[in-house]
C-alpha positions in Angstrom: 10.9 -18.4 -4.2 8.0 -19.2 -1.9 8.8 -16.3 0.5 11.6 -13.9 1.4 10.4 -13.0 4.9 7.9 -14.2 7.5 4.8 -12.1 8.2 6.0 -11.1 11.7 9.6 -10.0 11.0 9.0 -6.9 8.9 9.6 -3.5 10.4 9.9 0.1 9.4 13.6 -0.4 8.6 12.4 -2.7 5.7 10.5 0.1 4.0 11.1 0.3 0.3 12.0 -3.4 0.0 10.1 -5.8 -2.3 9.1 -8.9 -0.3 7.3 -12.1 -0.9 5.2 -13.5 2.0 3.1 -16.6 2.4 0.3 -17.2 4.9 -3.4 -17.3 5.4 -5.9 -14.4 5.5 -7.1 -13.6 9.0 -9.4 -10.6 8.2 -10.5 -8.8 5.1 -11.7 -5.2 5.0 -13.1 -4.1 1.6 -13.5 -0.3 1.5 -14.6 -0.1 -2.2 -11.5 1.4 -4.0 -9.2 -0.1 -1.4 -9.0 -3.6 0.2 -7.0 -4.4 3.3 -6.4 -7.8 4.7 -4.3 -9.3 7.5 -1.9 -12.0 6.3 -0.8 -14.3 9.1 1.8 -17.1 9.4 3.1 -18.9 12.5 5.5 -16.0 13.1 3.1 -13.1 13.1 0.7 -10.8 11.2 1.1 -8.1 8.6 -1.4 -5.8 6.9 -1.6 -6.0 3.1 -3.1 -3.1 1.1 -4.6 -3.3 -2.4 -5.4 0.1 -3.7 -6.9 1.5 -6.9 -3.4 2.1 -8.4 -2.4 -1.5 -7.6 -2.0 -3.9 -10.6 -5.3 -5.1 -12.0 -4.4 -8.8 -11.3 -3.8 -8.0 -7.6 -7.2 -6.0 -7.4 -9.0 -8.9 -9.0 -7.4 -11.5 -6.7 -8.2 -9.3 -3.6 -11.8 -9.2 -4.6 -12.0 -13.0 -4.5 -10.3 -13.8 -1.2 -11.9 -14.6 2.1 -10.9 -15.6 5.6 -8.4 -18.4 5.8 -7.5 -18.4 2.1 -3.8 -19.4 1.8 -2.0 -16.8 -0.3 1.4 -15.8 -1.6 1.8 -12.0 -1.7 4.5 -10.0 -3.3 4.7 -6.3 -2.7 6.6 -3.3 -1.4 7.0 -2.6 2.3 5.6 0.9 2.9 5.1 3.1 6.0 1.5 3.1 7.2 -0.3 6.4 7.4 -2.3 5.3 10.4 0.1 3.3 12.6 -1.1 0.5 15.0 1.0 0.4 18.1 -0.7 -2.8 19.2 1.0 -4.8 16.4 4.7 -5.4 16.1 4.3 -4.8 12.4 1.9 -1.9 13.0 4.2 0.8 11.4 4.2 -0.8 8.0 2.0 -2.5 5.4 2.6 -4.4 2.2 1.5 -2.6 -1.0 0.5 -5.7 -3.0 1.8 -6.1 -6.5 0.9 -9.8 -6.9 -1.5 -12.0 -5.0 -1.5 -15.8 -5.7 -4.1 -18.0 -4.3 -2.1 -21.2 -3.6 -5.2 -23.3 -4.4 -5.5 -24.6 -0.9 -9.2 -24.6 0.0 -10.2 -22.8 3.2 -11.7 -24.9 5.8 -15.5 -24.9 6.2 -16.8 -22.3 8.7 -20.5 -22.9 8.5 -21.7 -25.4 11.1 -24.1 -26.9 8.6 -21.2 -28.1 6.4 -19.5 -29.8 9.4 -21.3 -33.1 9.8 -19.0 -35.9 11.0 -16.3 -33.5 12.3 -16.7 -30.4 14.4 -15.4 -27.0 13.3 -13.4 -24.8 15.7 -13.4 -21.0 15.8 -9.6 -21.0 15.8 -7.8 -20.5 12.5 -7.5 -23.5 10.2 -8.4 -26.1 12.9 -10.6 -29.1 12.6 -11.3 -31.1 15.8 -11.1 -34.8 14.8 -11.7 -37.7 17.2 -8.4 -38.5 18.9 -6.9 -42.0 18.5 -4.5 -43.6 20.9 -1.0 -43.0 19.7 1.8 -45.5 20.3 4.7 -44.6 22.5 7.0 -44.5 19.5 4.8 -42.0 17.6 4.4 -39.8 20.7 8.2 -39.8 21.2 8.8 -38.9 17.6 6.4 -36.0 17.8 8.0 -34.7 21.0 11.5 -34.9 19.3 10.2 -32.9 16.3 8.6 -30.3 18.5 11.9 -29.8 20.4 13.5 -29.1 17.0 10.7 -26.6 16.1 9.4 -28.9 13.4 5.7 -28.7 12.9 3.9 -32.0 12.2 0.6 -31.8 10.4 -1.8 -34.7 10.1 -3.2 -34.9 6.6 -6.7 -36.1 6.2 -8.9 -36.7 3.2 -12.4 -35.3 3.2 -14.8 -36.9 0.8 -18.4 -36.0 -0.1 -21.0 -38.7 0.2 -23.8 -38.6 -2.3 
């Protein structure tokens, strides 16, 4: 199963449940023996905790991740010791048992690596030159948006040597 819940739907009433989430890393905080990261999807954000008593594979995976890595995380919902009232999921965190890097490569963040395209500071966004869309394509996208279906343009980036 790819995910059991979205990142924004978990609350204190879910404490004790084992869940699988999928999303991208927004922020990583490595405190030595403990690593925290915010996992985000289009529905919200949740904090994931990897502690010294977490499985070794989860600790190793957490040491390798960075911003915008796309992950699948399985863990137990636990009550946070320091709650964050500014977040809807601020009363809980996920105690990671398994972290899987989906293999999707995070987008480049360094301006020197962005040559023919420009990088944005927003998560997972590349600004590409816009082309004129036909009325039919525009109409199809509008219909999909009304049905809450997200369309993603897939591009191929190649290195020139």
